[in-house]
N, C-alpha and C positions, 0 to 999 in steps of 0.2 A: 646231141638231139638238134635236128633240123628244125628250124622255125620259118614258119611263113609270114606273110605280110600280117594276117590277124594277129599272130603271137606278137610279133613286134609291135603292132599298134596297142595291144594291151599293156606290154611292158611300158611304153611311153606314156599312156594314159596313168598308169598307176604310179610312175615316178613324178608326174605332175600333181598327183593327188591319190594317195595311197588309200584313202577312204571314197574313192569314186563309186557310186552306187552301181549295181549289177546292171540296173535298167540302161544308164548312160552308156556302160561300156558296151551292152549288146546293141543298142542303137547305133553306136559309132561303128561297129562292126557290121550292122546289118543282118544279125542273127538273134534268134531267141535268147531269152535269159538262161535257160538250161543249157542251151551250146555255149553262151560265154562262160558260164559257171565251170563246165567241163573243161574248158580250155584253160582256164586260170587254174584248176586243181591240178591238170596235167603238168603245167609249169610249175606248181608246188612241188609235186611229186617228183620231179626231175631234179629239183634242187636249185631250180633258175630263180624262182621268188622265194625268198627266206625270210619273210616277216613284214613288218611296216616299222614306220618311224614317226614320232611325233617332231612337227617343225614348230619353232618357237621364234617369236621376235624377241631376240635376246636384248635389244636396247630398251624396251618397254619395261624389262623387269631388271636394268642394271647389269646385265650379263654382257660376255664378251664371248666372240667365235674367233678362234685363231688357228693357224696352220703353222707348224714348224717344220721346215724342211733341212736336212742334215746329212752328212756323210758321217761313216763311223770307221774306226780302224778294223781290219779284217780279223784280228783276234777277238776283237770286242763286239763285233757284229750282232751275233745271235742273242747274246747276252743281254746287249742293250735293247733289241727288239723285245724281249721278254720283259725288261724292267720298265719300257715304256707302257706296256699293256697294263700294267698294274698300277699306273699313276691315277690319282683323282682327277677328275675333269676330261682325262682323255677318252674321246668317243671313237677313235679309229686310229690304227697304226698301218700305214702303208709301206710296202717294198715298191720302189719306183724306178724308173728310167731316166735318163738325162742327167743334168749336172748333180743331182742329189738321189742318194740311195734310199732314204727313209723319209715319210711324210708322217706326220702326227697332227691329227685334228683334236681340238678341244674346245668345251664350252662349259661356261660357270661364271660366276661371280667374278667380275673384272679383276679385282684384286688377287683373287686366288688363280686365275688364268696367268696373271702377270707373274705371280710366285712360282708357277709351275714352269714357266718359259725360263725363268732365271734359274731354275734347278735343273731343268734338261741341260741347259748350257754348259753346266758344270760337271754333267755326268760323264764317268769314265769312256773314253773311246770316241766322244762327240768331236767332230771336226766340220768345218765349213757350215757354220750354223747360221740360219736365215728364218727368224720369226715374221709371220706376216698376219696382220689383224684384218680380219673379214670384216668390213664395215657395213655394207648394205648389199642384200642380194637384189639384183636387178631383174632376174627372170626366175 
């Protein structure tokens, strides 16, 4: 789907605040609310917008947000991806480029996330393991 500047602006606004009121989106675009709503519905129907997400201040509730990047043996790669998707606290599994082939994002109670990190490190096929604790979002 070809997107114009208005579609891209909508995406950026919603990435910053998934609950942005339609009135604010319309004002930012310089269009009516029905026109803005029509654009949003089109982005949803094309599969570009696929829901919304709650954002937490993990530190306020004693939780931890972590990213683990790793490589995997060729034979174990697909099975490892499937196993990672089923783990508690895992919120996303990514196929990546660069020095690591897999990225796993997780959020949960600090002790549980630490336990999951230890568990992942020992999973069959995991190589070049690098856990990253995401401490404070600055943007």
